[in-house]
C-alpha positions in Angstrom: 123.9 107.5 63.4 121.6 110.1 64.6 122.7 113.7 64.9 121.1 113.9 68.4 124.2 112.4 70.0 125.9 109.1 70.6 123.7 106.0 70.5 122.9 104.3 73.7 125.4 101.6 73.0 128.2 104.1 72.7 127.2 105.8 76.0 126.9 102.6 77.9 128.7 99.4 77.3 127.9 95.9 78.6 129.7 96.8 81.8 127.6 99.9 82.5 128.7 103.5 82.8 132.5 103.3 83.2 132.7 107.0 84.1 131.0 106.2 87.4 133.3 106.5 90.4 132.1 103.1 91.7 134.0 101.3 88.9 137.3 102.3 90.5 136.4 100.0 93.4 134.4 97.3 91.8 134.5 95.0 88.8 131.7 93.4 86.8 131.2 89.7 87.2 130.4 87.5 84.2 130.2 90.6 81.9 127.1 91.6 83.7 126.9 95.3 84.9 124.3 94.4 87.5 126.7 91.9 89.1 129.6 93.8 90.7 132.4 92.6 93.0 134.0 94.8 95.6 137.7 95.1 95.1 138.3 95.4 98.9 136.5 92.4 100.2 135.4 90.5 97.1 131.7 90.6 98.1 129.4 90.3 95.0 126.4 92.6 94.6 123.6 91.6 92.2 122.0 95.1 92.2 124.8 96.9 90.3 127.3 99.8 91.0 124.7 101.9 92.8 124.5 99.3 95.5 128.3 99.0 95.7 128.7 102.7 96.2 126.3 102.7 99.1 128.1 99.7 100.5 131.4 101.5 100.3 130.0 104.5 102.0 128.5 102.4 104.7 125.2 104.2 104.4 122.9 101.4 103.2 120.5 100.3 105.9 120.9 96.6 105.5 124.7 96.6 105.1 127.2 96.1 107.9 130.1 98.6 108.1 133.1 97.7 106.0 136.4 97.7 107.9 138.3 96.8 104.7 137.2 100.0 102.9 139.8 102.8 103.5 138.4 106.0 105.1 139.4 108.1 102.1 137.4 105.9 99.8 134.4 106.1 102.2 134.7 109.9 102.3 135.0 110.2 98.5 132.0 108.0 97.8 129.9 109.7 100.4 130.8 113.1 98.9 129.7 112.0 95.5 126.5 110.4 96.8 125.6 113.6 98.6 126.4 115.8 95.6 124.3 113.5 93.4 121.5 113.7 95.9 121.7 117.5 96.0 121.6 117.7 92.2 118.6 115.4 92.0 116.8 117.5 94.6 117.5 120.7 92.5 116.2 119.0 89.4 113.1 117.9 91.2 112.4 121.4 92.5 113.0 122.8 89.0 110.6 120.4 87.4 108.1 121.1 90.2 108.5 124.9 89.6 108.0 124.5 85.9 105.0 122.3 86.3 103.6 124.5 89.0 104.0 127.6 86.8 102.4 125.8 83.9 99.4 124.9 86.0 99.1 128.5 87.4 99.3 129.9 83.8 96.6 127.5 82.6 94.3 128.7 85.5 94.9 132.3 84.6 94.2 131.6 80.9 90.9 129.9 81.8 89.9 132.8 84.0 90.7 135.4 81.3 
């Protein structure tokens, strides 16, 4: 085993990342992490847990609102999706800032 951390198989099993909040509200079908069934209405998603979370939050464009999903679950999932979106945006800005600084430094070095 590498000293760089757990192998990919230890971080993710055949059913996907079980630390994801979505797995509290869905189950994998046929031992396939990309095929997930909603525990509230038994609808099956072929796109994985990401799609299920958007379905539960009722924020996916092509998904009808789910009456069977409790409001507290909707709020919890929306909160997590918003938080993840904010973290992703911060990461993008950081990468942009780093790349922007590197480009600016290379221009200064070329001019020197």
